[in-house]
All heavy atoms as a GROMACS GRO file, in nm:
protein
  606
    1MET      N    1  23.955   0.404   4.381
    1MET     CA    2  23.878   0.522   4.342
    1MET      C    3  23.927   0.642   4.417
    1MET      O    4  23.945   0.635   4.541
    1MET     CB    5  23.731   0.487   4.367
    1MET     CG    6  23.637   0.590   4.320
    1MET     SD    7  23.461   0.541   4.330
    1MET     CE    8  23.457   0.376   4.386
    2VAL      N    9  23.949   0.748   4.347
    2VAL     CA   10  24.002   0.873   4.406
    2VAL      C   11  23.888   0.966   4.445
    2VAL      O   12  23.805   1.003   4.358
    2VAL     CB   13  24.098   0.942   4.311
    2VAL    CG1   14  24.151   1.071   4.374
    2VAL    CG2   15  24.212   0.847   4.278
    3LEU      N   16  23.884   1.008   4.570
    3LEU     CA   17  23.785   1.096   4.621
    3LEU      C   18  23.850   1.233   4.644
    3LEU      O   19  23.949   1.240   4.716
    3LEU     CB   20  23.722   1.040   4.749
    3LEU     CG   21  23.613   1.122   4.811
    3LEU    CD1   22  23.492   1.129   4.726
    3LEU    CD2   23  23.574   1.060   4.949
    4THR      N   24  23.792   1.333   4.595
    4THR     CA   25  23.844   1.469   4.616
    4THR      C   26  23.758   1.550   4.709
    4THR      O   27  23.644   1.521   4.727
    4THR     CB   28  23.860   1.550   4.475
    4THR    OG1   29  23.724   1.574   4.432
    4THR    CG2   30  23.941   1.475   4.381
    5LYS      N   31  23.818   1.656   4.765
    5LYS     CA   32  23.744   1.738   4.859
    5LYS      C   33  23.632   1.808   4.784
    5LYS      O   34  23.522   1.835   4.837
    5LYS     CB   35  23.838   1.843   4.929
    5LYS     CG   36  23.895   1.942   4.838
    5LYS     CD   37  23.990   2.031   4.914
    5LYS     CE   38  24.050   2.138   4.824
    5LYS     NZ   39  24.134   2.230   4.901
    6GLU      N   40  23.651   1.843   4.656
    6GLU     CA   41  23.542   1.912   4.578
    6GLU      C   42  23.426   1.820   4.565
    6GLU      O   43  23.308   1.870   4.567
    6GLU     CB   44  23.602   1.949   4.440
    6GLU     CG   45  23.703   2.062   4.446
    6GLU     CD   46  23.848   2.016   4.475
    6GLU    OE1   47  23.870   1.889   4.482
    6GLU    OE2   48  23.932   2.099   4.503
    7ILE      N   49  23.447   1.692   4.541
    7ILE     CA   50  23.331   1.594   4.528
    7ILE      C   51  23.259   1.586   4.655
    7ILE      O   52  23.134   1.583   4.663
    7ILE     CB   53  23.386   1.460   4.479
    7ILE    CG1   54  23.433   1.468   4.335
    7ILE    CG2   55  23.276   1.354   4.498
    7ILE    CD1   56  23.325   1.493   4.232
    8VAL      N   57  23.331   1.581   4.768
    8VAL     CA   58  23.269   1.567   4.899
    8VAL      C   59  23.184   1.690   4.928
    8VAL      O   60  23.069   1.685   4.972
    8VAL     CB   61  23.372   1.547   5.014
    8VAL    CG1   62  23.312   1.556   5.149
    8VAL    CG2   63  23.441   1.408   4.992
    9LYS      N   64  23.240   1.808   4.904
    9LYS     CA   65  23.167   1.932   4.924
    9LYS      C   66  23.042   1.943   4.839
    9LYS      O   67  22.938   1.987   4.878
    9LYS     CB   68  23.255   2.053   4.903
    9LYS     CG   69  23.364   2.070   5.011
    9LYS     CD   70  23.450   2.188   4.978
    9LYS     CE   71  23.561   2.210   5.077
    9LYS     NZ   72  23.640   2.327   5.050
   10ALA      N   73  23.059   1.897   4.710
   10ALA     CA   74  22.941   1.899   4.618
   10ALA      C   75  22.829   1.806   4.661
   10ALA      O   76  22.708   1.836   4.657
   10ALA     CB   77  22.988   1.866   4.476
   11ALA      N   78  22.868   1.690   4.705
   11ALA     CA   79  22.771   1.590   4.758
   11ALA      C   80  22.703   1.644   4.878
   11ALA      O   81  22.578   1.628   4.889
   11ALA     CB   82  22.844   1.458   4.791
   12ARG      N   83  22.777   1.709   4.970
   12ARG     CA   84  22.706   1.764   5.087
   12ARG      C   85  22.612   1.871   5.048
   12ARG      O   86  22.504   1.881   5.105
   12ARG     CB   87  22.820   1.820   5.186
   12ARG     CG   88  22.890   1.723   5.260
   12ARG     CD   89  22.968   1.771   5.385
   12ARG     NE   90  23.055   1.884   5.363
   12ARG     CZ   91  23.018   2.012   5.397
   12ARG    NH1   92  22.902   2.040   5.456
   12ARG    NH2   93  23.107   2.111   5.377
   13ALA      N   94  22.644   1.952   4.950
   13ALA     CA   95  22.560   2.057   4.909
   13ALA      C   96  22.432   2.000   4.846
   13ALA      O   97  22.319   2.050   4.871
   13ALA     CB   98  22.630   2.148   4.806
   14LEU      N   99  22.445   1.896   4.763
   14LEU     CA  100  22.329   1.833   4.701
   14LEU      C  101  22.233   1.773   4.804
   14LEU      O  102  22.119   1.770   4.790
   14LEU     CB  103  22.373   1.728   4.595
   14LEU     CG  104  22.420   1.779   4.466
   14LEU    CD1  105  22.474   1.661   4.384
   14LEU    CD2  106  22.306   1.850   4.387
   15LEU      N  107  22.299   1.714   4.907
   15LEU     CA  108  22.218   1.650   5.012
   15LEU      C  109  22.175   1.742   5.122
   15LEU      O  110  22.099   1.710   5.210
   15LEU     CB  111  22.299   1.531   5.076
   15LEU     CG  112  22.329   1.421   4.978
   15LEU    CD1  113  22.440   1.327   5.044
   15LEU    CD2  114  22.208   1.342   4.948
   16ASN      N  115  22.225   1.866   5.112
   16ASN     CA  116  22.198   1.967   5.215
   16ASN      C  117  22.244   1.916   5.356
   16ASN      O  118  22.172   1.927   5.453
   16ASN     CB  119  22.052   2.008   5.221
   16ASN     CG  120  22.022   2.134   5.298
   16ASN    OD1  121  22.108   2.221   5.296
   16ASN    ND2  122  21.908   2.148   5.359
   17TRP      N  123  22.366   1.856   5.356
   17TRP     CA  124  22.421   1.808   5.481
   17TRP      C  125  22.538   1.895   5.525
   17TRP      O  126  22.613   1.950   5.442
   17TRP     CB  127  22.483   1.665   5.459
   17TRP     CG  128  22.384   1.556   5.443
   17TRP    CD1  129  22.251   1.560   5.450
   17TRP    CD2  130  22.413   1.420   5.414
   17TRP    NE1  131  22.193   1.439   5.434
   17TRP    CE2  132  22.298   1.346   5.405
   17TRP    CE3  133  22.533   1.350   5.389
   17TRP    CZ2  134  22.287   1.210   5.384
   17TRP    CZ3  135  22.522   1.214   5.371
   17TRP    CH2  136  22.403   1.144   5.362
   18THR      N  137  22.553   1.905   5.654
   18THR     CA  138  22.665   1.977   5.713
   18THR      C  139  22.785   1.876   5.723
   18THR      O  140  22.766   1.759   5.700
   18THR     CB  141  22.636   2.022   5.855
   18THR    OG1  142  22.607   1.908   5.937
   18THR    CG2  143  22.517   2.117   5.858
   19GLN      N  144  22.898   1.926   5.756
   19GLN     CA  145  23.011   1.836   5.782
   19GLN      C  146  22.977   1.739   5.886
   19GLN      O  147  23.009   1.612   5.878
   19GLN     CB  148  23.136   1.910   5.824
   19GLN     CG  149  23.205   1.983   5.712
   19GLN     CD  150  23.331   2.054   5.752
   19GLN    OE1  151  23.349   2.091   5.869
   19GLN    NE2  152  23.427   2.072   5.659
   20HIS      N  153  22.912   1.784   5.993
   20HIS     CA  154  22.869   1.695   6.102
   20HIS      C  155  22.774   1.584   6.057
   20HIS      O  156  22.787   1.469   6.093
   20HIS     CB  157  22.802   1.777   6.218
   20HIS     CG  158  22.762   1.694   6.329
   20HIS    ND1  159  22.638   1.634   6.347
   20HIS    CD2  160  22.835   1.653   6.440
   20HIS    CE1  161  22.637   1.562   6.455
   20HIS    NE2  162  22.751   1.575   6.519
   21ASP      N  163  22.679   1.621   5.970
   21ASP     CA  164  22.590   1.521   5.912
   21ASP      C  165  22.659   1.407   5.842
   21ASP      O  166  22.637   1.292   5.865
   21ASP     CB  167  22.486   1.581   5.816
   21ASP     CG  168  22.392   1.682   5.879
   21ASP    OD1  169  22.362   1.672   5.998
   21ASP    OD2  170  22.344   1.779   5.805
   22LEU      N  171  22.748   1.448   5.748
   22LEU     CA  172  22.822   1.348   5.672
   22LEU      C  173  22.913   1.266   5.763
   22LEU      O  174  22.916   1.146   5.748
   22LEU     CB  175  22.902   1.414   5.557
   22LEU     CG  176  22.985   1.316   5.471
   22LEU    CD1  177  22.899   1.203   5.414
   22LEU    CD2  178  23.058   1.397   5.360
   23ALA      N  179  22.988   1.332   5.846
   23ALA     CA  180  23.082   1.258   5.933
   23ALA      C  181  23.006   1.156   6.019
   23ALA      O  182  23.048   1.043   6.031
   23ALA     CB  183  23.162   1.351   6.017
   24SER      N  184  22.895   1.196   6.068
   24SER     CA  185  22.812   1.110   6.156
   24SER      C  186  22.762   0.989   6.075
   24SER      O  187  22.767   0.879   6.123
   24SER     CB  188  22.693   1.186   6.216
   24SER     OG  189  22.614   1.102   6.292
   25ARG      N  190  22.708   1.014   5.956
   25ARG     CA  191  22.656   0.904   5.868
   25ARG      C  192  22.766   0.815   5.819
   25ARG      O  193  22.739   0.698   5.801
   25ARG     CB  194  22.584   0.965   5.757
   25ARG     CG  195  22.450   1.034   5.801
   25ARG     CD  196  22.390   1.108   5.683
   25ARG     NE  197  22.281   1.194   5.723
   25ARG     CZ  198  22.146   1.165   5.705
   25ARG    NH1  199  22.115   1.056   5.643
   25ARG    NH2  200  22.056   1.250   5.747
   26ALA      N  201  22.884   0.865   5.814
   26ALA     CA  202  23.001   0.785   5.764
   26ALA      C  203  23.073   0.711   5.880
   26ALA      O  204  23.153   0.628   5.857
   26ALA     CB  205  23.094   0.870   5.688
   27GLY      N  206  23.043   0.755   5.999
   27GLY     CA  207  23.107   0.693   6.119
   27GLY      C  208  23.247   0.734   6.133
   27GLY      O  209  23.333   0.660   6.177
   28ILE      N  210  23.280   0.864   6.100
   28ILE     CA  211  23.411   0.919   6.116
   28ILE      C  212  23.406   1.039   6.197
   28ILE      O  213  23.297   1.098   6.221
   28ILE     CB  214  23.485   0.948   5.981
   28ILE    CG1  215  23.408   1.061   5.904
   28ILE    CG2  216  23.491   0.822   5.894
   28ILE    CD1  217  23.482   1.112   5.785
   29ALA      N  218  23.522   1.085   6.252
   29ALA     CA  219  23.525   1.210   6.328
   29ALA      C  220  23.508   1.332   6.242
   29ALA      O  221  23.556   1.333   6.126
   29ALA     CB  222  23.663   1.218   6.405
   30MET      N  223  23.438   1.428   6.288
   30MET     CA  224  23.410   1.549   6.210
   30MET      C  225  23.543   1.619   6.180
   30MET      O  226  23.562   1.673   6.072
   30MET     CB  227  23.316   1.643   6.280
   30MET     CG  228  23.256   1.746   6.184
   30MET     SD  229  23.160   1.870   6.257
   30MET     CE  230  23.287   1.991   6.290
   31GLY      N  231  23.636   1.614   6.278
   31GLY     CA  232  23.769   1.676   6.249
   31GLY      C  233  23.843   1.615   6.127
   31GLY      O  234  23.905   1.678   6.057
   32THR      N  235  23.824   1.480   6.112
   32THR     CA  236  23.884   1.410   6.000
   32THR      C  237  23.827   1.470   5.869
   32THR      O  238  23.909   1.498   5.773
   32THR     CB  239  23.858   1.266   6.012
   32THR    OG1  240  23.914   1.211   6.130
   32THR    CG2  241  23.915   1.188   5.888
   33LEU      N  242  23.692   1.483   5.865
   33LEU     CA  243  23.630   1.537   5.745
   33LEU      C  244  23.668   1.684   5.721
   33LEU      O  245  23.705   1.723   5.609
   33LEU     CB  246  23.480   1.526   5.755
   33LEU     CG  247  23.400   1.584   5.635
   33LEU    CD1  248  23.440   1.516   5.509
   33LEU    CD2  249  23.249   1.566   5.660
   34ALA      N  250  23.674   1.760   5.827
   34ALA     CA  251  23.712   1.901   5.815
   34ALA      C  252  23.853   1.913   5.760
   34ALA      O  253  23.878   2.001   5.674
   34ALA     CB  254  23.694   1.973   5.952
   35ARG      N  255  23.940   1.831   5.810
   35ARG     CA  256  24.083   1.844   5.764
   35ARG      C  257  24.089   1.802   5.618
   35ARG      O  258  24.164   1.864   5.543
   35ARG     CB  259  24.176   1.748   5.849
   35ARG     CG  260  24.216   1.807   5.984
   35ARG     CD  261  24.324   1.730   6.048
   35ARG     NE  262  24.282   1.591   6.077
   35ARG     CZ  263  24.205   1.556   6.184
   35ARG    NH1  264  24.163   1.641   6.267
   35ARG    NH2  265  24.176   1.429   6.198
   36PHE      N  266  24.016   1.701   5.576
   36PHE     CA  267  24.014   1.659   5.435
   36PHE      C  268  23.968   1.771   5.348
   36PHE      O  269  24.025   1.804   5.243
   36PHE     CB  270  23.934   1.531   5.420
   36PHE     CG  271  23.920   1.489   5.275
   36PHE    CD1  272  24.029   1.449   5.198
   36PHE    CD2  273  23.795   1.499   5.213
   36PHE    CE1  274  24.016   1.416   5.063
   36PHE    CE2  275  23.785   1.461   5.072
   36PHE     CZ  276  23.896   1.421   5.004
   37GLU      N  277  23.855   1.832   5.389
   37GLU     CA  278  23.800   1.942   5.308
   37GLU      C  279  23.889   2.066   5.302
   37GLU      O  280  23.872   2.148   5.217
   37GLU     CB  281  23.660   1.974   5.353
   37GLU     CG  282  23.554   1.871   5.315
   37GLU     CD  283  23.413   1.912   5.345
   37GLU    OE1  284  23.391   2.027   5.392
   37GLU    OE2  285  23.322   1.831   5.317
   38ALA      N  286  23.978   2.077   5.404
   38ALA     CA  287  24.075   2.184   5.403
   38ALA      C  288  24.199   2.147   5.327
   38ALA      O  289  24.294   2.230   5.333
   38ALA     CB  290  24.108   2.219   5.552
   39SER      N  291  24.205   2.031   5.265
   39SER     CA  292  24.309   2.001   5.171
   39SER      C  293  24.410   1.896   5.213
   39SER      O  294  24.505   1.875   5.146
   39SER     CB  295  24.390   2.128   5.134
   39SER     OG  296  24.427   2.121   4.999
   40THR      N  297  24.394   1.829   5.321
   40THR     CA  298  24.478   1.723   5.359
   40THR      C  299  24.422   1.587   5.315
   40THR      O  300  24.301   1.577   5.291
   40THR     CB  301  24.511   1.716   5.513
   40THR    OG1  302  24.388   1.695   5.586
   40THR    CG2  303  24.576   1.848   5.560
   41GLY      N  304  24.506   1.489   5.300
   41GLY     CA  305  24.456   1.355   5.252
   41GLY      C  306  24.387   1.274   5.362
   41GLY      O  307  24.368   1.320   5.473
   42MET      N  308  24.345   1.161   5.322
   42MET     CA  309  24.284   1.068   5.414
   42MET      C  310  24.311   0.929   5.373
   42MET      O  311  24.350   0.896   5.265
   42MET     CB  312  24.131   1.094   5.419
   42MET     CG  313  24.055   1.040   5.299
   42MET     SD  314  23.876   1.043   5.318
   42MET     CE  315  23.848   1.217   5.345
   43HIS      N  316  24.293   0.835   5.473
   43HIS     CA  317  24.313   0.692   5.448
   43HIS      C  318  24.203   0.642   5.354
   43HIS      O  319  24.094   0.694   5.348
   43HIS     CB  320  24.308   0.617   5.581
   43HIS     CG  321  24.420   0.651   5.674
   43HIS    ND1  322  24.548   0.602   5.658
   43HIS    CD2  323  24.422   0.732   5.785
   43HIS    CE1  324  24.622   0.650   5.753
   43HIS    NE2  325  24.549   0.728   5.831
   44ASP      N  326  24.237   0.533   5.279
   44ASP     CA  327  24.147   0.476   5.186
   44ASP      C  328  24.018   0.425   5.261
   44ASP      O  329  23.908   0.440   5.205
   44ASP     CB  330  24.206   0.359   5.112
   44ASP     CG  331  24.310   0.402   5.009
   44ASP    OD1  332  24.309   0.524   4.970
   44ASP    OD2  333  24.389   0.311   4.963
   45ASP      N  334  24.032   0.366   5.378
   45ASP     CA  335  23.907   0.319   5.444
   45ASP      C  336  23.816   0.434   5.486
   45ASP      O  337  23.693   0.420   5.484
   45ASP     CB  338  23.944   0.233   5.566
   45ASP     CG  339  24.026   0.306   5.673
   45ASP    OD1  340  24.106   0.398   5.640
   45ASP    OD2  341  24.008   0.274   5.793
   46THR      N  342  23.873   0.551   5.514
   46THR     CA  343  23.790   0.669   5.547
   46THR      C  344  23.717   0.714   5.422
   46THR      O  345  23.601   0.751   5.425
   46THR     CB  346  23.877   0.778   5.610
   46THR    OG1  347  23.942   0.729   5.723
   46THR    CG2  348  23.790   0.900   5.645
   47ALA      N  349  23.788   0.721   5.309
   47ALA     CA  350  23.726   0.759   5.184
   47ALA      C  351  23.610   0.664   5.149
   47ALA      O  352  23.507   0.704   5.105
   47ALA     CB  353  23.829   0.760   5.073
   48THR      N  354  23.633   0.536   5.171
   48THR     CA  355  23.529   0.434   5.145
   48THR      C  356  23.406   0.456   5.228
   48THR      O  357  23.291   0.454   5.178
   48THR     CB  358  23.586   0.292   5.167
   48THR    OG1  359  23.694   0.270   5.079
   48THR    CG2  360  23.477   0.188   5.140
   49LYS      N  361  23.426   0.495   5.358
   49LYS     CA  362  23.311   0.522   5.442
   49LYS      C  363  23.238   0.643   5.396
   49LYS      O  364  23.117   0.650   5.400
   49LYS     CB  365  23.362   0.548   5.592
   49LYS     CG  366  23.410   0.418   5.650
   49LYS     CD  367  23.466   0.447   5.790
   49LYS     CE  368  23.520   0.324   5.858
   49LYS     NZ  369  23.573   0.357   5.996
   50LEU      N  370  23.307   0.750   5.348
   50LEU     CA  371  23.243   0.870   5.297
   50LEU      C  372  23.160   0.837   5.174
   50LEU      O  373  23.046   0.879   5.158
   50LEU     CB  374  23.344   0.979   5.271
   50LEU     CG  375  23.403   1.040   5.395
   50LEU    CD1  376  23.522   1.132   5.350
   50LEU    CD2  377  23.303   1.119   5.471
   51ILE      N  378  23.225   0.762   5.085
   51ILE     CA  379  23.154   0.724   4.960
   51ILE      C  380  23.027   0.651   4.988
   51ILE      O  381  22.922   0.678   4.929
   51ILE     CB  382  23.251   0.646   4.871
   51ILE    CG1  383  23.359   0.739   4.810
   51ILE    CG2  384  23.173   0.577   4.750
   51ILE    CD1  385  23.475   0.663   4.744
   52LEU      N  386  23.037   0.547   5.080
   52LEU     CA  387  22.916   0.472   5.110
   52LEU      C  388  22.802   0.557   5.175
   52LEU      O  389  22.686   0.544   5.141
   52LEU     CB  390  22.947   0.357   5.208
   52LEU     CG  391  23.034   0.246   5.147
   52LEU    CD1  392  23.084   0.146   5.256
   52LEU    CD2  393  22.958   0.176   5.039
   53ALA      N  394  22.841   0.648   5.261
   53ALA     CA  395  22.745   0.740   5.331
   53ALA      C  396  22.679   0.826   5.223
   53ALA      O  397  22.556   0.846   5.223
   53ALA     CB  398  22.810   0.822   5.432
   54MET      N  399  22.762   0.879   5.128
   54MET     CA  400  22.702   0.964   5.022
   54MET      C  401  22.605   0.884   4.932
   54MET      O  402  22.494   0.931   4.898
   54MET     CB  403  22.812   1.031   4.940
   54MET     CG  404  22.895   1.130   5.015
   54MET     SD  405  23.023   1.221   4.918
   54MET     CE  406  23.124   1.087   4.859
   55GLN      N  407  22.644   0.762   4.899
   55GLN     CA  408  22.559   0.677   4.818
   55GLN      C  409  22.430   0.642   4.891
   55GLN      O  410  22.322   0.646   4.833
   55GLN     CB  411  22.633   0.554   4.774
   55GLN     CG  412  22.741   0.582   4.670
   55GLN     CD  413  22.828   0.459   4.634
   55GLN    OE1  414  22.856   0.381   4.719
   55GLN    NE2  415  22.867   0.451   4.507
   56GLN      N  416  22.443   0.608   5.015
   56GLN     CA  417  22.322   0.574   5.094
   56GLN      C  418  22.232   0.698   5.105
   56GLN      O  419  22.109   0.687   5.124
   56GLN     CB  420  22.363   0.524   5.232
   56GLN     CG  421  22.422   0.386   5.220
   56GLN     CD  422  22.483   0.334   5.354
   56GLN    OE1  423  22.495   0.413   5.450
   56GLN    NE2  424  22.517   0.207   5.359
   57GLY      N  425  22.290   0.818   5.103
   57GLY     CA  426  22.215   0.942   5.109
   57GLY      C  427  22.140   0.979   4.979
   57GLY      O  428  22.062   1.067   4.978
   58GLY      N  429  22.176   0.906   4.872
   58GLY     CA  430  22.113   0.930   4.744
   58GLY      C  431  22.198   0.985   4.635
   58GLY      O  432  22.151   1.037   4.533
   59ILE      N  433  22.328   0.980   4.652
   59ILE     CA  434  22.424   1.032   4.554
   59ILE      C  435  22.471   0.920   4.466
   59ILE      O  436  22.514   0.812   4.514
   59ILE     CB  437  22.546   1.101   4.625
   59ILE    CG1  438  22.498   1.225   4.696
   59ILE    CG2  439  22.648   1.128   4.517
   59ILE    CD1  440  22.446   1.333   4.611
   60ASP      N  441  22.469   0.936   4.328
   60ASP     CA  442  22.530   0.847   4.235
   60ASP      C  443  22.660   0.906   4.190
   60ASP      O  444  22.663   1.026   4.157
   60ASP     CB  445  22.442   0.821   4.117
   60ASP     CG  446  22.321   0.739   4.149
   60ASP    OD1  447  22.335   0.644   4.241
   60ASP    OD2  448  22.212   0.749   4.088
   61LEU      N  449  22.766   0.827   4.190
   61LEU     CA  450  22.898   0.882   4.149
   61LEU      C  451  22.921   0.856   3.999
   61LEU      O  452  22.879   0.747   3.949
   61LEU     CB  453  23.008   0.808   4.229
   61LEU     CG  454  22.995   0.825   4.379
   61LEU    CD1  455  23.102   0.740   4.446
   61LEU    CD2  456  23.005   0.965   4.422
   62ILE      N  457  22.979   0.947   3.932
   62ILE     CA  458  23.018   0.932   3.789
   62ILE      C  459  23.169   0.907   3.796
   62ILE      O  460  23.248   0.997   3.834
   62ILE     CB  461  22.986   1.056   3.711
   62ILE    CG1  462  22.833   1.080   3.721
   62ILE    CG2  463  23.029   1.039   3.565
   62ILE    CD1  464  22.790   1.212   3.673
   63ILE      N  465  23.213   0.787   3.744
   63ILE     CA  466  23.351   0.746   3.758
   63ILE      C  467  23.410   0.733   3.615
   63ILE      O  468  23.348   0.672   3.526
   63ILE     CB  469  23.361   0.612   3.835
   63ILE    CG1  470  23.300   0.631   3.974
   63ILE    CG2  471  23.507   0.569   3.843
   63ILE    CD1  472  23.280   0.505   4.051
   64ASP      N  473  23.530   0.783   3.601
   64ASP     CA  474  23.602   0.768   3.475
   64ASP      C  475  23.744   0.733   3.508
   64ASP      O  476  23.819   0.809   3.577
   64ASP     CB  477  23.597   0.893   3.392
   64ASP     CG  478  23.663   0.881   3.257
   64ASP    OD1  479  23.665   0.776   3.198
   64ASP    OD2  480  23.718   0.987   3.211
   65ASP      N  481  23.792   0.619   3.461
   65ASP     CA  482  23.931   0.575   3.484
   65ASP      C  483  23.968   0.577   3.628
   65ASP      O  484  24.082   0.620   3.662
   65ASP     CB  485  24.025   0.659   3.392
   65ASP     CG  486  24.159   0.598   3.377
   65ASP    OD1  487  24.171   0.471   3.375
   65ASP    OD2  488  24.259   0.672   3.358
   66GLY      N  489  23.887   0.527   3.714
   66GLY     CA  490  23.913   0.517   3.858
   66GLY      C  491  23.899   0.651   3.932
   66GLY      O  492  23.931   0.654   4.054
   67MET      N  493  23.863   0.755   3.867
   67MET     CA  494  23.848   0.887   3.931
   67MET      C  495  23.701   0.928   3.934
   67MET      O  496  23.633   0.909   3.837
   67MET     CB  497  23.931   0.989   3.848
   67MET     CG  498  23.926   1.128   3.903
   67MET     SD  499  24.049   1.134   4.042
   67MET     CE  500  24.112   1.296   4.014
   68ILE      N  501  23.658   0.975   4.047
   68ILE     CA  502  23.525   1.028   4.058
   68ILE      C  503  23.527   1.165   3.988
   68ILE      O  504  23.590   1.258   4.036
   68ILE     CB  505  23.471   1.043   4.203
   68ILE    CG1  506  23.483   0.901   4.268
   68ILE    CG2  507  23.332   1.095   4.210
   68ILE    CD1  508  23.458   0.907   4.414
   69VAL      N  509  23.454   1.176   3.877
   69VAL     CA  510  23.458   1.302   3.802
   69VAL      C  511  23.328   1.383   3.814
   69VAL      O  512  23.324   1.498   3.762
   69VAL     CB  513  23.486   1.273   3.653
   69VAL    CG1  514  23.625   1.216   3.634
   69VAL    CG2  515  23.378   1.185   3.589
   70GLY      N  516  23.235   1.328   3.875
   70GLY     CA  517  23.104   1.398   3.891
   70GLY      C  518  23.013   1.322   3.983
   70GLY      O  519  23.037   1.206   4.023
   71LEU      N  520  22.896   1.380   4.010
   71LEU     CA  521  22.797   1.314   4.089
   71LEU      C  522  22.659   1.365   4.051
   71LEU      O  523  22.650   1.476   3.993
   71LEU     CB  524  22.827   1.324   4.237
   71LEU     CG  525  22.864   1.460   4.294
   71LEU    CD1  526  22.740   1.540   4.333
   71LEU    CD2  527  22.949   1.441   4.412
   72LYS      N  528  22.560   1.293   4.091
   72LYS     CA  529  22.420   1.344   4.077
   72LYS      C  530  22.335   1.284   4.188
   72LYS      O  531  22.364   1.177   4.247
   72LYS     CB  532  22.365   1.305   3.941
   72LYS     CG  533  22.351   1.157   3.922
   72LYS     CD  534  22.285   1.128   3.779
   72LYS     CE  535  22.270   0.975   3.766
   72LYS     NZ  536  22.196   0.945   3.643
   73LYS      N  537  22.232   1.355   4.222
   73LYS     CA  538  22.141   1.314   4.327
   73LYS      C  539  22.033   1.230   4.261
   73LYS      O  540  21.971   1.273   4.157
   73LYS     CB  541  22.083   1.432   4.399
   73LYS     CG  542  22.000   1.394   4.516
   73LYS     CD  543  21.954   1.519   4.594
   73LYS     CE  544  21.876   1.485   4.713
   73LYS     NZ  545  21.827   1.601   4.786
   74ARG      N  546  22.010   1.110   4.313
   74ARG     CA  547  21.900   1.026   4.270
   74ARG      C  548  21.767   1.092   4.297
   74ARG      O  549  21.749   1.154   4.396
   74ARG     CB  550  21.903   0.891   4.340
   74ARG     CG  551  21.984   0.788   4.274
   74ARG     CD  552  21.978   0.656   4.350
   74ARG     NE  553  22.111   0.637   4.403
   74ARG     CZ  554  22.137   0.624   4.531
   74ARG    NH1  555  22.040   0.626   4.616
   74ARG    NH2  556  22.261   0.609   4.566
   75LYS      N  557  21.679   1.076   4.200
   75LYS     CA  558  21.542   1.129   4.217
   75LYS      C  559  21.466   1.032   4.314
   75LYS      O  560  21.483   0.913   4.309
   75LYS     CB  561  21.470   1.134   4.088
   75LYS     CG  562  21.525   1.237   3.991
   75LYS     CD  563  21.447   1.235   3.867
   75LYS     CE  564  21.506   1.339   3.767
   75LYS     NZ  565  21.443   1.349   3.640
   76LYS      N  566  21.391   1.098   4.403
   76LYS     CA  567  21.310   1.018   4.492
   76LYS      C  568  21.191   0.963   4.417
   76LYS      O  569  21.130   1.031   4.337
   76LYS     CB  570  21.261   1.105   4.613
   76LYS     CG  571  21.373   1.148   4.702
   76LYS     CD  572  21.321   1.220   4.823
   76LYS     CE  573  21.435   1.262   4.913
   76LYS     NZ  574  21.391   1.336   5.027
   77THR      N  575  21.159   0.842   4.442
   77THR     CA  576  21.044   0.784   4.375
   77THR      C  577  20.937   0.752   4.476
   77THR      O  578  20.965   0.718   4.594
   77THR     CB  579  21.082   0.650   4.302
   77THR    OG1  580  21.133   0.556   4.396
   77THR    CG2  581  21.178   0.679   4.189
   78LYS      N  582  20.814   0.761   4.439
   78LYS     CA  583  20.704   0.733   4.528
   78LYS      C  584  20.689   0.580   4.540
   78LYS      O  585  20.690   0.511   4.438
   78LYS     CB  586  20.573   0.788   4.477
   78LYS     CG  587  20.567   0.937   4.485
   78LYS     CD  588  20.434   0.986   4.439
   78LYS     CE  589  20.432   1.143   4.452
   78LYS     NZ  590  20.298   1.193   4.408
   79GLU      N  591  20.686   0.537   4.659
   79GLU     CA  592  20.672   0.388   4.681
   79GLU      C  593  20.521   0.363   4.681
   79GLU      O  594  20.446   0.431   4.754
   79GLU     CB  595  20.732   0.345   4.809
   79GLU     CG  596  20.884   0.362   4.808
   79GLU     CD  597  20.952   0.315   4.933
   79GLU    OE1  598  20.885   0.244   5.015
   79GLU    OE2  599  21.066   0.344   4.955
   80THR      N  600  20.478   0.257   4.615
   80THR     CA  601  20.334   0.225   4.607
   80THR      C  602  20.310   0.097   4.681
   80THR      O  603  20.394   0.027   4.712
   80THR     CB  604  20.287   0.211   4.461
   80THR    OG1  605  20.370   0.116   4.394
   80THR    CG2  606  20.295   0.345   4.395
   0.00000   0.00000   0.00000
């Protein structure tokens, strides 16, 4: 699955997370995330950590042909 910097930035915006928030939740260095968002690549395992953190934060990924083409924030439901 291909993760782009635009998807990461959009997910952070939907979650109202800073780079530090996402990096911390993903268990990666903030510098790694900052470099990726500035246009450099990343290892597959790092992308997987970011994807998992975004999903745990409430983001659903829209995937087409192995590419993440969009995302949406899950609605919070009241637990009874």
